[in-house]
Structures are given as structure tokens and as C-alpha cells.
C-alpha positions as CSV (number, residue, x, y, z in Angstrom):
1,X,83.7,63.1,100.3
2,X,81.5,62.0,97.3
3,X,81.1,64.6,94.7
4,X,77.4,65.7,94.2
5,X,76.7,65.6,90.6
6,X,73.7,64.4,88.6
7,X,76.0,61.9,86.6
8,X,77.4,60.6,89.8
9,X,76.7,56.8,90.0
10,X,77.7,54.9,93.0
11,X,77.5,51.2,93.8
12,X,78.2,49.6,97.0
13,X,81.3,48.1,95.7
14,X,82.7,51.1,93.8
15,X,83.3,54.0,95.9
16,X,85.4,57.0,94.6
17,X,89.0,56.4,95.2
18,X,89.4,59.9,96.7
19,X,87.6,63.3,97.1
20,X,89.0,64.8,93.9
21,X,87.3,62.2,91.6
22,X,84.1,62.4,89.6
23,X,82.2,59.8,87.6
24,X,83.0,59.9,84.0
25,X,79.8,58.4,82.3
26,X,81.6,58.2,78.9
27,X,84.2,55.9,80.1
28,X,82.0,54.3,82.9
29,X,84.9,54.9,85.3
30,X,85.9,57.2,88.0
31,X,88.2,60.1,86.8
32,X,90.5,62.3,88.6
33,X,89.7,66.0,88.5
34,X,92.4,68.1,86.9
35,X,94.3,70.3,89.3
36,X,92.3,73.6,90.2
37,X,93.1,77.0,91.4
38,X,92.1,78.0,95.0
39,X,88.7,79.4,95.1
40,X,87.7,78.2,91.6
41,X,84.7,76.2,90.9
42,X,84.6,72.9,89.1
43,X,82.3,72.8,86.0
44,X,80.9,69.3,85.9
45,X,79.7,69.7,82.2
46,X,83.2,70.8,80.9
47,X,85.0,69.0,83.5
48,X,87.3,72.0,84.0
49,X,87.9,74.6,86.7
50,X,86.4,78.0,86.1
51,X,87.3,81.4,87.8
52,X,84.0,82.4,89.6
53,X,85.1,86.1,89.7
54,X,83.5,88.7,87.7
55,X,85.4,91.1,85.4
56,X,84.8,93.9,88.0
57,X,86.3,91.6,90.6
58,X,89.4,90.9,88.5
59,X,89.9,94.6,87.7
60,X,89.6,95.5,91.5
61,X,92.2,93.0,92.3
62,X,94.6,94.2,89.6
63,X,94.1,97.8,90.5
64,X,95.0,96.9,94.1
65,X,98.0,95.0,93.1
66,X,99.2,97.9,91.0
67,X,98.6,100.2,93.9
68,X,100.7,98.0,96.2
69,X,103.5,97.9,93.7
70,X,103.5,101.6,93.4
71,X,103.9,102.0,97.1
72,X,106.7,99.5,97.1
73,X,108.5,101.2,94.3
74,X,108.0,104.6,96.0
75,X,109.5,103.2,99.2
76,X,112.5,101.4,97.7
77,X,116.0,103.1,97.9
78,X,116.8,105.4,95.1
79,X,120.1,105.5,93.2
80,X,121.9,108.7,93.8
81,X,125.3,109.8,93.0
82,X,126.6,106.3,92.9
83,X,124.8,105.2,96.2
84,X,121.5,103.6,97.1
85,X,119.9,106.0,99.5
86,X,116.8,105.3,101.4
87,X,113.7,106.9,100.2
88,X,110.8,105.7,102.5
89,X,108.6,107.8,104.5
90,X,110.7,108.0,107.6
91,X,113.9,108.6,105.6
92,X,112.1,111.5,103.7
93,X,111.0,112.9,107.0
94,X,114.7,112.7,108.1
95,X,115.9,114.6,105.0
96,X,113.4,117.4,105.5
97,X,114.4,117.8,109.1
98,X,118.1,117.9,108.2
99,X,117.5,120.4,105.6
100,X,115.3,122.6,108.0
101,X,118.0,122.4,110.7
102,X,120.8,123.4,108.3
103,X,118.6,126.2,107.0
104,X,117.8,127.3,110.4
105,X,121.5,127.3,111.7
106,X,122.6,129.3,108.6
107,X,119.9,131.9,109.2
108,X,120.8,132.1,112.9
109,X,124.4,132.5,112.1
110,X,125.3,129.4,114.2
111,X,128.0,126.9,113.4
112,X,127.1,123.4,112.5
113,X,128.6,120.6,114.6
114,X,131.2,119.0,112.2
115,X,130.2,115.4,113.5
116,X,126.5,116.1,112.2
117,X,127.8,116.7,108.8
118,X,127.2,113.1,107.6
119,X,124.4,110.9,106.2
120,X,124.1,107.2,106.0
121,X,123.1,105.5,102.8
122,X,120.9,102.4,102.3
123,X,123.9,100.1,102.9
124,X,124.8,101.8,106.0
125,X,127.9,103.6,104.6
126,X,128.6,107.1,105.7
127,X,128.6,109.9,103.3
128,X,130.7,112.7,105.0
129,X,130.6,116.3,104.1
130,X,133.1,119.0,104.9
131,X,130.7,122.1,105.0
132,X,127.0,122.4,106.0
133,X,126.4,124.0,102.5
134,X,127.9,120.8,100.8
135,X,125.5,118.6,102.9
136,X,122.6,120.8,102.0
137,X,123.3,120.8,98.4
138,X,123.6,117.0,98.5
139,X,120.3,116.5,100.4
140,X,118.4,118.9,98.0
141,X,119.8,116.9,95.0
142,X,118.6,113.7,96.8
143,X,115.0,115.3,97.1
144,X,115.2,116.0,93.5
145,X,116.2,112.5,92.6
146,X,113.5,111.0,94.9
147,X,110.7,113.3,93.4
148,X,111.8,112.4,89.9
149,X,111.8,108.7,90.7
150,X,108.4,109.1,92.3
151,X,107.0,111.0,89.4
152,X,108.1,108.3,87.0
153,X,106.4,105.7,89.3
154,X,103.2,107.6,89.3
155,X,103.2,107.8,85.5
156,X,103.8,104.0,85.4
157,X,101.0,103.4,87.8
158,X,98.6,105.7,86.0
159,X,99.4,104.0,82.6
160,X,99.0,100.4,84.1
161,X,95.8,101.3,85.8
162,X,94.3,102.7,82.6
163,X,95.2,99.5,80.7
164,X,93.3,97.4,83.5
165,X,90.3,99.9,83.4
166,X,90.0,99.7,79.6
167,X,90.1,95.9,79.7
168,X,86.6,94.3,78.4
169,X,87.4,90.7,79.2
170,X,89.1,88.7,81.9
171,X,91.7,87.7,79.2
172,X,92.5,91.3,78.6
173,X,92.8,92.0,82.4
174,X,95.2,88.8,82.4
175,X,97.2,90.2,79.5
176,X,98.1,93.4,81.6
177,X,100.0,91.2,84.0
178,X,98.1,92.2,86.9
179,X,95.5,89.6,87.2
180,X,95.8,88.1,90.8
181,X,94.9,84.6,91.8
């Protein structure tokens, strides 16, 4: 494909060597375009690639990237009492259900099946308990650990989003580390 540009001069014997060439009138020869980013546009005057996104586009993309990272961090296993324990939504539902079961059994005065007094960590190692009270205390501590970790993740995401929202230029958005290509 021959680039369309006002300075483009073609002769019958001198076609561009490839699609990524432009006619350099200063040198009187075809020049290869520098490598460009996907979605960027080539500026024929400066012979450089430019990002066509607006500041608002860049901010929107950066905020979405921060939000995605927040969700990833919140779903990651949490370190608790020397173990990595799952903390994604399904795991949290299981923890809530087990705590409710242990409370209901205690309130009803029923015995807990000793085989149900165990939990699996993120590496699929078993955490065994000798009593329902011991398991309940461990699970409640896990809930606190997950909640504290998630509070830190929220604080981190709010601070990062504020930096992006305060940016006045594309370079400032880029400096936050959240500019996505």
C-alpha cells in the first residue's frame, strides 16, 4: 500500500519498498517509518507516531486498570497465621456459611461432626481443629484478616484513582503508572 501524503512523490521505477515507508523529501529517498504503537497515528509533518486518545480517554483507561487491579488484589489469597488462605467471593461465602453452621449447632446444643472440623488453605493443605470453638475463632480471625487486607486495597485504589483524576496532561497520567496502551 502506498502511503497517502502530499509530499509523496512516485515515479514508475521507484515504488516504495514496503507499506511502512514514506517519501522523505529532504533526502529525496524512501524512508522507513519508525515503529509505532497499535492504534496510534503517524504524523507526516514530524515523522513520528502520536497517540490519538484524549486526556479523558487516558484517564478512563487508567481508572479501569486500577479498578481491575483492585478486584484482582481483593480476590488473591490472604496470608493468615503462616498460611495462604483463599479470599475470593466463593471462599468468603464458604467461610460465612461455616461460621453460621457452627453458631447454629452451638445454639441448638448439637454436636459438631469431628470430620467437619477442618479447612483447606490455598495450597490445599488441611488446617485441622480439635473443637468447634477453635475452628470458629480461627475463621473469625480469617474474616478480620481479609477485611483488613481489603481495607488496605481500597485505600490504595482510592489514592491511585485520585492521582489519575488530578492529572492535567497525558504525561501526568503516564507518570502514575496506569496509562494503558
